[in-house]
Phi, psi and omega in degrees: 000143178275163180293131182299144179288154176293145182290148177278162180296322181295326182287342185243033176078023175105339180197150177305327181297332178297322177291320179297323183290347178284349184301317182298315180295320178294323178295319178297320178295319180294322179297316179296323179293320178297319180296327180281320190266337188237113180296327182297328181293324181291340181270355181288154174289160183305316182291329178290320176296324179297317179296318179298319178297317179296323178294319178298316179295319179297318180293317180293319179296320179295318180297310183294322178296319179296320179293317179298328179282003177102006179052054180297128185295327183282358183222048178291119182284162176194040188253025183298337180265001185297326183274357183290139176293152181300330182291343182295327179295339176271344183270314179242144183279172177299320178300318178293321178298321178290326172302315179300312181298313182298319181292319179297317180293318180297323179298318178293318179301316181294334184267001183307315182299331181269352181268321184225165177290167185300322183288346180254357185296322179297320180294318180293321178297322177294320178297319178299318181298313180296317182294321181298324177296313181294323179296320179295319177297320180297318179297316179299320180295318179302314183285331176294318179294321179296319179295322179294317178297316180297321179297318179294320179294317179298321180296318178293318179298318179299316179297319179297320180294315181298316181291328176295320177296316180299323179277355179075030183265078179270077184237189182296326179297316177298318180299317181295315181292321178297321179296321178296330179269001178078027184253010185292336183246011180284133179240176179060066188253140175213148181257132178243132183231134174210197179262149175292140173290167180293150179104195181291140182286328183304306178300324180296317179296316180296319180296318178296317180299316180293323177297320177295320180297324177295335176276358183082023181247147171279152181208137171239134185229152176199155174265135175232093187064229179276000184261151176251121181250128180233128174259114179267137177239157182060036182261118175279320177230088185302324181295320178293319178297316180297326179298332180270359181241002185298335181294342181274354178260161175283187180292155181109181184292151171237119189243136184248120177287166181295151178287133179235165188295322186204177186299326186284351173254006187285350178300322180295317178296321180295315181297319180295317182293318180294316177297318179297323178295323178290325187267345190298332182293343176290339177257096189299328184253026180299140177293163179229106008276169179227143178287142179300327180291342175282351182249024182301319182295315179294319178296323178295324177295333176283353179092014180286115184296316177302322179294319177299314181297316181297318181296315179294316182293320185278336185242294188299309184293325179296316179289321180297321184270003180286142182297330174276164183277056184290321180297313180300318181293315181297318181295317179296319180297318180290320180293334180263025174068028181058035175260119188295313184296318179296323179294316181298319180295318181296323184268357183058047180234160173287144179306325179295327177293317177298316181300318179297316180295322179294325175295321177296323176301313181297318181292328187279316185245001178073018178235121183269113182300343180280342181269124186307315181297313179296324180296321179292318178298319176301316181301315179296315182298316181291323178296315179296322179295318179294322177298316179297317179295320180295315181296323179293318178297321181293319179294321179294323181293330178292000000 
């Protein structure tokens, strides 16, 4: 196609400026058309409707000015959205912006016979077609930039929320930021910690988040040094969910903190998962992922007081307070190298009695003394329990 000819003075009411002056009337016509055809426009606030009207007028004026200038192909304008405030992209969607563009362009198209003479109508219609393409691209670019800015802000906000959870800062600031991310009503929360994969952390965080969303889970992710921290939401079985997400972590252990009711209680899950990640290497054959509560013995060796208390409460005190002599039997069995006959001789019991009591130990605390891993955890728990009892007796004696 050849370049459309410049309009004659007679075709535009005697001068090119006459065509430019039609922009305001056409914008008013386009605004009335939007009010009739688009329900979303009728729901806007007065100042928002004013901005939409101004954008329509700017677009029509830009189109007509470009046509009056001869419609140069190398300089097709498309800046009708340039004057729009950044907040407008949050008020009307891209679809609505395209509705606006389409309506403004259609208004000009319908008015072509009254704008120019018959011999110039084809040229103006061609100019309208070229301009509408550029205006649509401009709208898409505007919303792409807005989405990019929003994405960067959301990523920073997400990182702030994750680090606040790690630090245990369950305050109003966390509540406000969580609400902005849509997490105020998310339940069934657990923290998963592993190592960052090689390469840039940004893509790794995004990939993990998207993987969790495909499972139907909410996810907040952040890098903490070499570690990747993920807060899973709406998780019924966090360990199972983590097992389907381990590919998004780097090499090394992946530890899952206990499930808590909501984000504001997630600090406990985060502390357990982070401590477990530090301690997991002590268990050479630990599964991947592994629950933080399965690493209580290793965490206790690191000096973590909550892990020590849980281990003593769940194992030592339960066996100590049992009406049968389970604590004495378990300790003797461990001290005798898990040899049944030697334990029976030390306790002056029949081997079957020892065997029965050891089964009761397994049923009572969930640790089977015959299994090497469970026997080691028992050994640590009983040692910590005896230390605690001794220290308490010593303080009472004073």
